[in-house]
C-alpha positions, 0 to 999 in steps of 0.5 A, a space after each residue: 500499500 502506498 501513501 504520501 502525506 503532504 505537510 502543506 496540503 492543497 485545501 478548498 477554502 470556505 463555502 464558495 470555494 466549496 461550491 466552485 469545487 464541485 461545478 462540473 464534478 458530477 459527470 467526472 469519470 472517477 468518484 468524487 465527494 465531500 465529507 465533513 469532520 464526522 465523516 458524513 458525506 456532504 456531496 457525491 458525484 455521479 460515479 460516487 452515487 453509481 458506486 454506492 448503488 444510491 445517493 450516500 449524502 447524509 450518511 456516514 463515508 464508512 457506510 456508502 458501499 464497499 468503502 475501504 477502512 484505509 480510504 476512510 482513514 485517508 479522509 480523516 487524515 485529510 480532514 485533520 489537515 494533511 493531504 493523502 495522495 495516491 493511496 492504493 486500497 482494497 475492499 471486497 476484491 476491488 481496488 482503488 486509487 485514492 486522494 484526499 485533501 482538506 476542506 476549510 471555511 472562510 476562516 481557514 478552519 478545517 470542515 471536512 475533506 474531499 475525497 477522489 477515488 477510481 477503480 484500478 482492479 484491472 490495472 492491478 491484475 495486469 501488474 500482478 500478472 506481469 509479475 507472475 510472468 517473470 517468476 514463470 520465466 525464472 522457473 522455466 529456465 531450470 525446468 529440463 523436463 516437460 513434466 516440470 514445465 507443465 507444472 510450472 506453467 499450469 500452476 502459476 498460471 492458474 494462480 495468476 488467472 483465478 482459473 478453475 483448471 488448465 491443461 497442456 496437449 502436445 501433438 504426438 509423433 504422427 501429427 494426428 493426435 493431441 496427447 495431454 502432457 499435464 493438467 490441474 483442476 480437471 476431474 481424473 475422468 477428463 485425463 482418462 477419457 481425453 488422454 489422446 484425441 484427434 487434432 481435427 476433433 471439434 475442441 478449442 485446442 484442436 482449433 488453436 493448433 490447426 489455425 495457429 491462433 488463440 481460441 477464446 470462448 467469452 459466453 457459455 452460449 458460444 461454447 455450447 454452440 461451437 463445441 456441444 460435445 465438450 464434457 465441461 460445465 455449462 457456465 464454463 469459459 476458456 482461454 486457449 493458445 497454440 504452443 508455437 516455437 519457430 515455424 512448429 506447432 507443438 500443442 496447445 495450452 488452455 485455461 478454464 474459468 467457471 461462473 461464466 466469466 468473460 475473458 478480458 484483454 488482460 487475460 488474453 495477453 497474459 495466456 498468449 504470453 504464457 503460451 509463448 514462454 511454455 512453448 520455448 521451454 518445451 522446444 528446449 527440453 
């Protein structure tokens, strides 16, 4: 958590300054509010009201939706005279970047604080996945066997993505079949019944190998329409990439997600990068 306290904080002086400060803020793309010394919300812009699901004006800041205690503490610090800039907080699995500054009256006495914050959950996820890719790269450099490569890629990848399952399948010597080289999270029956399956079969892995491009299933309905025979839960979505080293396709890597979770750009980019690392490591093994 990053926190910066400023000895000579920015402030809003008096009622006139307060009124001027909120002009045009209602349509701002980030949450902005004014609280008094008791931490009761005096003003909330449109983004803040949407964040709370209702108008928080008149209520305590701590009760205004999924507000982090760290955000409330930052507002209290600002109300006492010390601005807090770019504080990263977490609450209910979401991350916000918070800045708070003092509000003063015409006599320069503190009357509360201005609170501004925006959601940075996706950015935090991207940052963590980038760190995980560096970790995977270091671990793969010491993984001489395909089994250990699969363990690193699937274990670290599943953890970074929050995936329910992951699987690596490699093309066999005939070039006509895919064989499971490693899996996590799938039932034993999946590995037993799908230990080897045709490249030409209607599966995301088969399509990724034949087309040499990723296959992302964003909606359960899309999976049911394109791959009706796959033995997966009805709400499953997936991200599948081919494993390509040079001009050779070695196989495919796939991760499954539960709860109908869509495949965002950050997840897509991570799986593609992880697949590239995986393919190079397998090619060296």
